[in-house]
C-alpha positions in Angstrom: -59.8 4.1 -1.1 -58.6 7.2 -2.6 -54.9 7.8 -3.1 -54.8 10.4 -0.2 -56.5 7.8 2.2 -53.9 5.2 1.1 -51.1 7.7 1.7 -52.3 8.4 5.2 -52.6 4.6 5.9 -49.1 4.1 4.4 -47.7 7.0 6.5 -49.1 5.4 9.6 -47.7 2.0 8.7 -44.2 3.5 8.2 -44.4 5.4 11.4 -45.3 2.1 13.3 -42.3 0.5 11.8 -40.0 3.4 12.7 -39.2 4.1 9.1 -38.3 7.9 8.5 -39.5 9.5 5.3 -40.1 12.8 3.7 -43.9 13.7 3.0 -43.1 14.7 -0.5 -41.3 11.4 -1.3 -44.2 9.5 0.2 -46.7 11.2 -2.0 -44.5 10.9 -5.0 -44.2 7.1 -4.3 -47.9 6.6 -3.9 -48.4 8.7 -7.2 -45.9 6.3 -8.9 -47.3 3.0 -7.6 -51.1 3.9 -7.6 -52.0 1.6 -10.4 -50.4 -1.3 -8.4 -52.1 -0.2 -5.3 -55.6 -0.3 -6.9 -54.9 -4.1 -7.8 -53.3 -4.8 -4.4 -54.2 -2.3 -1.6 -52.3 -4.2 1.1 -50.6 -1.2 2.9 -47.9 -3.6 4.4 -46.8 -4.7 0.9 -46.3 -1.1 -0.2 -44.7 -0.1 3.2 -42.1 -2.9 2.5 -41.4 -1.5 -1.0 -41.0 2.0 0.2 -38.9 1.1 3.1 -36.6 -0.9 0.8 -36.3 2.0 -1.8 -35.5 4.4 1.1 -32.9 2.0 2.3 -31.4 1.5 -1.1 -31.3 5.2 -1.7 -29.4 5.6 1.6 -31.9 7.9 3.2 
């Protein structure tokens, strides 16, 4: 899976959960965590982490 394919899957997972996000922030997040994604490509894990980061940031 490429980083862009993963970003698309993550985007869909976040939309399914009703999590709002900025496309740029999502791509930056994927870039930042890509090494971890290659070890554990479970989209739900990264959707949780992204959603928690967004919530903590007050977005």
